[in-house]
C-alpha positions in Angstrom: 58.1 118.6 88.9 58.6 115.7 91.1 59.8 116.5 94.9 63.6 116.3 95.4 63.9 113.3 97.5 65.5 113.8 100.9 67.7 110.8 100.6 69.2 108.6 97.8 66.3 106.2 96.5 66.4 103.6 93.9 64.1 103.9 91.1 63.7 101.8 88.0 62.0 103.1 84.6 61.5 101.9 81.0 63.5 103.0 78.2 61.0 104.9 76.7 60.5 106.8 79.9 64.1 107.1 80.4 64.2 108.8 76.9 61.2 111.2 77.5 62.4 112.5 81.1 66.2 112.0 80.3 67.2 115.2 82.1 65.3 114.7 85.1 66.7 111.3 85.5 70.3 112.9 85.2 69.5 115.3 87.7 68.3 112.6 90.0 71.6 110.7 89.7 73.9 113.3 90.2 71.9 114.2 93.4 72.5 110.7 94.7 69.5 108.5 93.6 70.1 105.2 91.8 68.5 105.3 88.3 67.7 101.8 86.7 66.8 101.5 83.1 64.9 98.5 82.4 63.7 96.5 79.0 60.7 94.3 79.4 61.2 94.7 83.5 64.9 93.2 82.9 67.5 95.8 84.5 69.9 96.6 81.8 71.6 100.0 82.6 72.4 101.7 85.6 72.8 105.5 85.3 75.5 107.0 87.5 77.8 110.2 87.6 81.5 109.8 86.6 83.7 110.5 89.4 87.4 109.9 90.1 88.5 110.3 86.6 92.3 111.1 85.8 92.5 114.1 83.6 93.9 113.3 80.3 97.5 114.8 80.0 98.1 116.4 76.1 100.7 114.4 74.3 100.9 111.5 76.8 101.1 109.2 73.7 103.9 110.9 72.2 106.4 108.5 70.3 103.8 105.6 70.5 102.1 106.2 67.6 103.6 105.8 64.0 102.2 106.7 61.0 103.1 104.7 57.7 105.1 106.9 55.3 102.2 105.8 52.6 99.3 106.5 54.7 97.8 109.0 52.3 98.6 106.9 49.2 95.4 105.8 47.2 95.0 101.9 47.3 95.8 100.2 44.3 92.2 98.9 44.4 90.8 102.5 44.1 92.7 103.3 41.0 89.5 103.1 38.9 88.0 105.8 40.8 90.8 108.3 40.9 90.8 110.7 38.1 
C-alpha cells in the first residue's frame, strides 16, 4: 500500500490504472490529492470529492409535474402486440 501523502499532490493516471486501483484513487482524492485520469496522455477527467451540495427536499416538485390522463394507454401502433 502506498504511503499516505503529507500534503496534497497532483497525480495523473491512465484509464486502465484508474480502473484497477479505483478505490485507492478515491481515497487519495478524499484526502485532498488531485487525481487526473488521462487517455493517450491527455487529461480527460478529474476525480474530486463532492462538496457543498444542497440536500434534496422531498416534494419540492409538487404541482409542477403533470401526468397525461392516458399515460398508461397502449399506443395504437402496438395494437397488434396486445392480446
